[in-house]
N, C-alpha and C positions, 0 to 999 in steps of 0.2 A: 370115602370118596375113592375112585379108579382112575387110573390113567386117563380113563377114554371122556371123564366130563369135561367139558370146553367151558369157557370164560362165561360165555353166554349164559349156559347151564349154572355157574355159581350163580351171577347176577340174579336169575329169577329165582335161586333159593334165596338168598339174601334180600330180594324184593318182599318175599313172601314173609320170610321172619320179620323184616320190620313192619309189615303190615300186622302181623300177628300181635306183633308186642304194642305197636300203636292201639288196636281194638281192647287187649286188656290195660292197659292205661286208662280208655275209655270206661270201660264197665269200672272199675274201681272209684269211683265218684265219692266216695268215704271221705269223711273230713279229716286233717292230722290230727293225729294221736299225739301228746308230749306228757312225760311224768319228769316231775320236777321232785328230786328228795333234801328237801330241805334239812340241814345237821346243825346249821349255826343261829344262835339268835341274838346275835347282835346287830346294833343298826343299819351298820354297812353292809353284812351280809343280808338282812332282810329286803334289800332293796332289787337286787337282783333276780329274786323268787319274786317280790311283788310287782318287778316290772314286767319282766317275761309273760308271766303267767298270765296277768290278767290281757297283754296287749295281746298274745297269741290267741286267747278264746274270744278279744274283741273281733281277731281274722277270721273265726269260725271252724279255729283246733277245740279237739275237746282234750281239757288240759287238767291235769290231776297233780296238785302240790302235795306229797307225802312228808311231815313233818317227825322227825324224830329227835330225841335228846332235846339240844337246847334249842334245836329250831322252831320246838313248841310254845315258844317264849311269844313269838310272833303270831299266835293265831291263840293264848290265854287271856280271859277277858282282863284279868287284873295286870300284865305284864307288857302287853302287846302297845301302851299307849307311851311306856318309858324304858324301851329298849334302850342300852348301852352301846356305847363305844368304848372299845378299849383299846386303850392309849401304848400299850406294853407291845415289843413284838411287832409293831407296823412299820417298817424302812420308810412309805410314805409319809408318815406323822410330819405334824412339822416341828417334833422338837427330837430331841436324842432318846434312846432307849434308857441310860441311866434317868435322866428327868421322867421318861415316862413311867417309871416304876412307883413316883412317890405318892403319897397320898393325896388322893383331891386330881389327879390327874386324868384318870379317867372322866369324872366329871366334867373337867376342863375340856378334853376333847370331843364329848359328847353335846353340850354348850355350843362349840365352837361349830358341830357337825351340823346342829339344828336349827344354829345360826344362818349356815351356808344354805341348807334347804328352804329356810323361809326367804332367804334373801332370792334367791333366783326361783320361787314359785313352784317348786317341786310338792307334790301332796305327801302329806304324813302316813305314817305306818296305818293308824286307825281306815284311813282312806282311801289306800290301795287297795287294803284286805276290803273293807268295801265295794269298790271298784271290781274286784275278783270274783266276789259272790254275785254282783248284777252280771258280770259276763259268763257264768256259768262255771268259774273257776271249783273243780271239787275237792276244796281243803280237808285232808284228812289226817288225825292227831293218830299216832302208832301208839298200839296198846301197852306192847312192852314197856315203852318209855313213861308214859303213863303210869303204871305199878311202880317204875323207879321211883316217880317226882310223886307220887301218893298223889295225883290228879285225877279227879271226880269228872264225869262228863259233863255236868252241869259248869264247870270252871270255866269252857269254851266260848266265843263266840257263837251267838247262832247262826248256825248254817254249816258249822265243821261238823265233819262225819267223824266223830270218834270211835276209837275202838278197833281201828281196823290196825291185822297182823300183817307181820312181815312175808308172809307166803302170798296172802293178797295182792299186795304191791310187787312183789318181785313177780307176779303173776302179770300184772299192769302193766309192768315195765318191757316185759318181753313182747306184749303185744302191741307198746308203742311205738311208732316212729322216731322219736326224740326223746332219748334221755339225756336228762342233768343231774348233776349231782353239786350242789351248793353247801 
């Protein structure tokens, strides 16, 4: 900009730039892309993944859930119906940590959570996974973690994409609009 540029010329340039931005936004009608990295397989950590993912997909977003380490349990055929809640180390638990580490407390807190889930009518983990699949969520199982945990492809819920590598997941994250680590 030189000293001879007038206020009116600047306003015209701003209007032109605003028009260009609007045109570019109108051209991009592709759905929002979201990738959720699920690293935890406890009952309380499955719910954020299994509520946000299917909800975003219901809004027309393209959603991928990349499950790694204990997050695989929410997609594992034998494990996803019986996820546990750890009572130790959670300051919001209704019991002191000293009691939380005692034998049987995880079972107790898991039962308390399941009772509350039933009481308020929230869907179960299997129901939420099914809803996610119905809404088009792409659930992926990390290959390296499958190898570490000695899981085979056939051990996962029908519809789960198995054998996905970290490099593939990273490319998806880089290309997505929203990335969540749970």
